[in-house]
Legacy VTK file of the C-alpha trace (Angstrom):
# vtk DataFile Version 3.0
C-alpha trace
ASCII
DATASET POLYDATA
POINTS 230 float
-16.974 -27.790 0.984
-13.561 -25.871 2.061
-14.068 -22.861 4.437
-13.448 -19.563 3.119
-10.290 -18.344 3.692
-9.931 -14.674 5.171
-7.096 -12.628 3.521
-7.034 -8.919 4.320
-4.184 -6.251 3.216
-3.412 -3.036 4.718
-2.094 -0.485 2.444
-1.391 3.001 1.681
-2.921 4.614 -1.932
0.282 5.558 -3.611
2.791 2.834 -1.866
4.520 0.837 -4.698
5.374 -1.370 -1.682
1.753 -2.701 -1.179
0.958 -2.928 -5.124
3.123 -5.581 -5.221
1.162 -7.535 -2.805
-2.028 -6.887 -4.651
-0.276 -8.110 -8.024
0.782 -11.455 -6.363
-2.816 -12.152 -4.755
-4.457 -11.245 -8.333
-2.148 -13.281 -10.469
-2.635 -16.407 -7.919
-6.508 -15.474 -8.298
-6.849 -14.764 -4.373
-9.632 -12.909 -3.369
-8.645 -10.211 -0.488
-10.111 -7.312 1.149
-7.953 -4.466 1.160
-7.971 -1.636 4.289
-6.894 1.288 3.649
-4.371 2.861 5.824
-3.224 6.594 6.961
0.919 6.440 7.133
0.837 9.877 8.569
-1.703 8.859 11.294
-1.297 5.093 11.729
-4.610 3.394 13.057
-4.245 1.383 16.014
-5.130 -1.886 14.108
-1.847 -1.585 12.103
0.000 -0.639 15.289
-1.327 -4.108 16.651
-0.535 -6.197 13.088
2.840 -4.501 12.541
4.297 -3.472 15.811
7.732 -3.654 14.973
8.065 -1.405 11.792
4.421 -0.137 12.127
4.702 0.101 8.150
2.445 -1.364 5.277
1.858 -3.632 3.518
0.311 -5.853 6.007
-0.948 -9.193 5.108
-3.434 -11.194 7.236
-4.586 -14.613 6.406
-6.917 -16.274 8.449
-5.294 -14.363 11.763
-1.558 -14.970 10.526
0.037 -11.573 9.888
3.265 -11.056 7.698
4.802 -7.799 6.996
6.946 -6.754 4.230
6.233 -6.753 0.918
9.526 -9.230 0.264
8.495 -11.367 2.614
4.828 -11.738 1.738
5.730 -12.365 -2.021
7.315 -15.214 -0.717
4.675 -16.143 1.626
1.960 -15.504 -0.959
3.877 -18.103 -3.155
4.613 -20.666 -0.619
1.083 -20.773 0.382
-0.909 -20.407 -2.772
0.722 -22.777 -5.375
-1.076 -22.069 -8.702
0.915 -19.294 -11.092
4.440 -19.549 -9.434
6.362 -16.398 -8.789
9.633 -18.146 -8.000
11.096 -20.549 -10.346
11.240 -24.177 -9.406
14.917 -24.530 -9.823
16.854 -23.879 -6.297
19.614 -21.838 -8.821
16.947 -19.807 -10.788
15.410 -19.011 -7.231
18.936 -17.593 -6.390
19.239 -15.424 -9.116
15.632 -13.895 -8.955
16.361 -13.106 -5.400
19.850 -11.788 -6.354
18.029 -9.399 -9.038
15.340 -8.157 -6.836
17.859 -6.830 -3.866
19.976 -5.708 -6.285
16.790 -3.574 -8.105
15.692 -2.299 -4.542
19.191 -1.767 -2.703
20.520 -0.016 -6.036
17.778 1.219 -8.453
15.010 1.991 -6.095
17.457 3.337 -3.163
19.243 5.623 -5.626
16.399 6.889 -7.434
14.360 8.001 -4.182
17.469 9.543 -3.306
18.055 11.676 -6.267
14.613 12.537 -5.926
14.730 13.838 -2.405
18.196 15.636 -2.742
19.852 18.486 -4.450
23.130 19.554 -5.786
26.039 17.406 -5.773
24.292 14.926 -3.707
21.324 14.509 -6.115
23.837 14.067 -9.164
25.586 11.222 -7.067
22.350 9.476 -6.369
21.434 9.973 -9.959
24.519 8.452 -11.872
24.687 5.649 -9.099
21.120 5.029 -10.146
21.883 5.147 -13.845
24.711 2.989 -13.611
22.311 0.136 -11.833
19.532 0.535 -14.808
23.041 -0.253 -17.411
23.100 -3.377 -15.293
19.848 -4.208 -15.484
19.505 -3.607 -19.143
22.543 -6.158 -19.619
20.639 -8.924 -17.489
17.226 -7.744 -19.789
18.813 -8.439 -22.814
18.599 -11.735 -22.582
14.892 -12.053 -21.700
12.337 -12.258 -24.371
9.260 -11.662 -22.176
9.662 -11.258 -18.122
12.255 -12.001 -15.818
9.455 -14.787 -15.130
9.604 -16.214 -18.489
6.615 -16.204 -20.422
4.798 -14.872 -17.444
5.233 -11.979 -14.827
7.047 -13.310 -11.579
8.554 -12.457 -8.336
11.510 -10.268 -9.753
9.162 -8.472 -11.916
6.702 -8.040 -9.366
9.597 -6.219 -7.357
10.665 -4.357 -10.016
7.146 -3.425 -11.347
7.225 0.405 -10.012
9.751 1.296 -12.255
7.438 1.281 -15.292
5.181 3.927 -13.698
6.641 5.652 -10.541
9.850 6.158 -12.292
8.537 8.117 -15.239
6.697 10.414 -12.477
10.084 10.806 -10.122
11.886 11.769 -13.148
9.312 14.479 -13.873
9.073 15.740 -10.323
13.105 15.618 -9.805
13.620 17.087 -13.423
15.876 14.114 -13.688
16.148 11.740 -16.694
16.927 8.074 -15.931
15.141 5.677 -18.624
16.781 6.712 -21.309
14.782 4.480 -24.445
17.575 4.956 -27.020
20.202 4.202 -23.727
18.020 1.070 -22.415
15.838 -0.180 -25.047
15.306 -3.848 -23.551
14.237 -1.920 -20.298
11.650 0.126 -21.858
10.536 -2.734 -23.655
10.484 -4.737 -20.559
8.641 -1.525 -19.171
5.889 -1.678 -22.287
5.040 -5.622 -21.820
4.780 -5.267 -18.149
2.084 -1.972 -18.103
-0.014 -3.815 -20.612
0.086 -7.136 -18.846
-3.756 -7.441 -18.031
-3.318 -7.976 -14.175
-0.769 -5.183 -13.840
-2.605 -2.304 -16.023
-5.475 0.078 -14.482
-3.907 -1.031 -11.364
-1.692 2.220 -10.549
-2.834 5.557 -8.863
-3.981 8.079 -10.961
-0.786 10.189 -12.429
-2.054 13.528 -11.800
-2.597 12.327 -7.847
0.900 11.060 -7.798
2.533 14.136 -9.254
1.371 16.200 -6.310
1.987 13.577 -3.675
5.613 13.404 -4.776
6.127 16.804 -5.089
4.939 17.369 -1.402
6.982 14.254 -0.154
10.201 15.593 -1.990
9.982 18.864 -0.625
9.251 17.920 2.747
12.141 15.019 2.925
14.276 17.415 1.230
17.788 15.381 1.627
16.466 13.265 4.694
15.264 10.589 2.098
15.376 7.620 3.951
11.682 8.246 5.384
10.290 7.143 2.318
6.549 6.502 2.428
6.707 3.271 4.539
6.400 5.125 7.775
LINES 1 231
230 0 1 2 3 4 5 6 7 8 9 10 11 12 13 14 15 16 17 18 19 20 21 22 23 24 25 26 27 28 29 30 31 32 33 34 35 36 37 38 39 40 41 42 43 44 45 46 47 48 49 50 51 52 53 54 55 56 57 58 59 60 61 62 63 64 65 66 67 68 69 70 71 72 73 74 75 76 77 78 79 80 81 82 83 84 85 86 87 88 89 90 91 92 93 94 95 96 97 98 99 100 101 102 103 104 105 106 107 108 109 110 111 112 113 114 115 116 117 118 119 120 121 122 123 124 125 126 127 128 129 130 131 132 133 134 135 136 137 138 139 140 141 142 143 144 145 146 147 148 149 150 151 152 153 154 155 156 157 158 159 160 161 162 163 164 165 166 167 168 169 170 171 172 173 174 175 176 177 178 179 180 181 182 183 184 185 186 187 188 189 190 191 192 193 194 195 196 197 198 199 200 201 202 203 204 205 206 207 208 209 210 211 212 213 214 215 216 217 218 219 220 221 222 223 224 225 226 227 228 229
């Protein structure tokens, strides 16, 4: 009988980056221990495990420590081969990484900047985000189910925050990005994603998130790069 693996995940309850890792572990069927961190009062454990960035998520696998959600997802996919997240074909793998990076740099950063700013800066960030979603819409028009094909894959997991967090940010920031008329393929993908058995019921309570992001957007103001990993 193989020795039992030790898998621990340090996270923060509202972090979409931590959720990515949890989704990947669940898709792979990997059992893990979750350790909640207070990112505003960081524990000695977190500082020891991730002294460079001092952020969550942090994955600990049999004593090996991995940080940063993109890196953790690839580690999970390479360590547990069942239910692969990235395509086997090198070109398709490169495309998955491209769209994941695009979504992070253009949609995530843009939406967060729009949430935490006012006036002209807010409008500029909002317009850039909408343009990025237009690009994503063009790609999703060719997808039948998910970026990963019939099953959720790497890019879907990276983009997954859009399905639940973005509508909350829209409400908190009094802005509109996900227009269902303008972006039908994106909205259809969101609905499929939210209904997936691994994904549904994994998000924090909406009312708690509304309170949290109201507080964070007001506290950060135009200094939007602090986000919630710090």
